[in-house]
C-alpha positions, 0 to 999 in steps of 0.5 A: 715958691719954697726954697726947697724948689728953689733949690731943685730948680737951680739944680735941673738948670745947672745940671743942664747947663754942664752937660750941655757943656760936656756934650758940646750940644748944639741945636734944639734937639741936642739941648733937649737931650741935655735938659731931659737928663739934667731935669731927671737929675733933679727929679731923683734927687727931689723924689729921694728928698721926699721918700725920706721927710714925707714930706712933699717939695711942691707946693702950691704956692707961687711968687705973682698973682694968678694972671687976670682972664682976658675973655671976664675984661669982654 
């Protein structure tokens, strides 16, 4: 992941946690609502940055190598 991808992921996680705490979210359904709201905050920030810079934040970089296909091993 690029630096920007890590930052926007952290923003989504922080936003989600703070929204869940503020709304006293309990259980899957309430936390799903908080996670959608937190993700939306990061999405909007990412889109705004991409509009201003003209560059995509999302890259094809991946820290881990691709998983081996288990079917090919048989």
